[in-house]
C-alpha positions in Angstrom: -67.2 -11.8 -4.1 -67.5 -10.0 -7.0 -65.4 -6.5 -7.1 -67.9 -4.0 -7.9 -68.6 -0.6 -6.5 -71.0 -2.2 -4.0 -68.4 -4.5 -2.6 -66.1 -1.5 -2.8 -68.4 1.1 -0.9 -69.4 -1.9 1.8 -65.7 -2.5 2.4 -65.5 1.5 2.4 -67.6 1.6 4.9 -66.8 -1.5 7.2 -69.8 -3.1 6.7 -70.3 -6.5 5.3 -73.0 -7.6 2.7 -74.8 -9.8 5.4 -75.5 -6.8 7.1 -76.8 -4.6 4.0 -79.2 -7.5 3.6 -80.0 -7.5 7.1 -80.9 -3.7 6.4 -82.7 -4.0 3.8 -84.6 -7.2 4.6 -83.3 -9.7 2.0 -81.1 -12.3 2.1 -77.2 -12.8 1.9 -77.2 -14.3 -1.3 -79.3 -11.5 -3.0 -76.8 -8.9 -2.1 -74.2 -11.6 -3.3 -76.2 -11.7 -6.9 -76.0 -7.7 -7.8 -75.2 -6.6 -10.6 -75.7 -9.8 -11.9 -78.7 -11.7 -11.3 -79.9 -9.3 -9.1 -80.2 -5.5 -8.4 -82.3 -3.1 -5.7 -85.8 -2.9 -6.2 -87.7 0.4 -5.9 -88.6 -0.3 -2.4 -84.9 -0.9 -1.2 -83.5 2.2 -3.0 -84.1 4.8 0.2 -83.0 2.1 3.1 -79.9 0.8 0.9 -79.1 4.9 0.0 -79.1 5.3 4.5 -77.4 2.0 4.8 -73.8 3.0 2.2 -74.2 6.6 3.3 -75.6 7.7 0.0 -78.8 10.1 -1.1 -81.1 8.6 -3.4 -80.2 9.9 -6.2 -76.8 8.9 -6.3 -77.3 5.7 -5.1 -79.6 5.9 -8.6 -77.1 7.1 -11.0 -74.6 4.4 -9.4 -77.1 1.5 -10.4 -77.5 3.3 -13.8 -74.0 3.2 -14.0 -74.2 -0.6 -13.5 -76.7 -1.7 -15.9 
């Protein structure tokens, strides 16, 4: 598991990549590819932000820093 802000946040909130994948409706492998081959699509932003405990603006800021 790549050590990026997403994996750090999942660890902080006691969740797994699989939990996030199930919540936003993508395969776990997509979450594992986050930051390299895949990033959240617009349709995932609200649900991912809710799951991670961020507002949508904060999540978008993190995504912009990652790119």
